[in-house]
N, C-alpha and C positions, 0 to 999 in steps of 0.2 A: 743044763737040762731045759726041758720045755716047761712052760707054766707061765700064764700071763698074770696080770693084776699088778697093782702098785706094790713097789718094794716094801715089805714089812707090813702089808695091809692087815695081816691077821697077827696081832700080838696078844698072847695069852695073858689074861689078867693075873694068874698065878705067877708067871714069870716076871711080870712088872712089879708084883708085890715083893718078890724075892729081890729084885733089883733095887728096890727102895733101901733095903738095908745096906747094900753095897754103896749106894749113892750117899747115904748119911755117913758112911765111914770114910769114903775115899774122895768124894766130889764136892760135898756141901760147902767146904771152906772156901772154895773159889767160885762156885756157881750158885751158891746161895740155897737156902732151905726149900724154896719152891722152883728152883732153876732160873730165877729171875736175873742172876748175875751179881757180881760184886766188883770192887776195884781190881780184883785179881783175875777174874774170868768172865766171859761174856754170858749173856742170857742164853739159855737153852730153849726157851719157849718162844722167842721172837727170832731165832736164828733161821738159817736157810738150809738146814739139814733136811734132805729130801725124804728120808725114810730110815728104818731101822738098820738096814744094811750099811748106809753111809755112816750113821752114828757109830756102828760097830767098828768100821774102818778107823774112825778117829780115835775111838777109845783104845784100839789095838796100837795105833801108830803114835798117839800123843800129838802134841803141838809144841815141837822143840824150840821154835822161835816165833812166838806170836807177835803180830805187828802192833797190836794195840794194848797189850797187857804186860805187866812187868815180869811175870814169872812164867816159865814154860809149863805145859801140861805133860806130865810124865806118861810114858807108854804103859801098856797094861803090865808089863814085867816090872817097871819101876813102881807100880801101884800094887804089885804082888796079887794080881787077879788071875784066877783060873779061867779057862775058856767058858765054863758055865757062868761064872760071875760077870765076865765080859757080856755074854748074851743077855743075862738078866738086867744088868744096869743099862744096857742099850734099849732093851724093851721098856724100862722104866722112863728113860729119858724121851723115848718115842711117845709114851703115854703122857708125859708132861706137856708135850707140844699140842696135845688135844686133837691130833689128826685122826 
């Protein structure tokens, strides 16, 4: 469809807040409490994710064979996330990047 602007330029604070709960349950063990990364997963705040749409794609697909980390990131079905939870956690990660 038509519509300009940066991808994910408008992320609702409420959606990001809902995503924080999902993040704390499903993502924190590898990406850290503030998204700064751990030995198991990369930083989400210094990464090259361009917008909430790209973040959503990664959450949906997972990272089955990461180059620099010892464990794969499961896809959204492996994490048992609903579509609404995928959208919410993607919004939260986008919010963490400070963009």
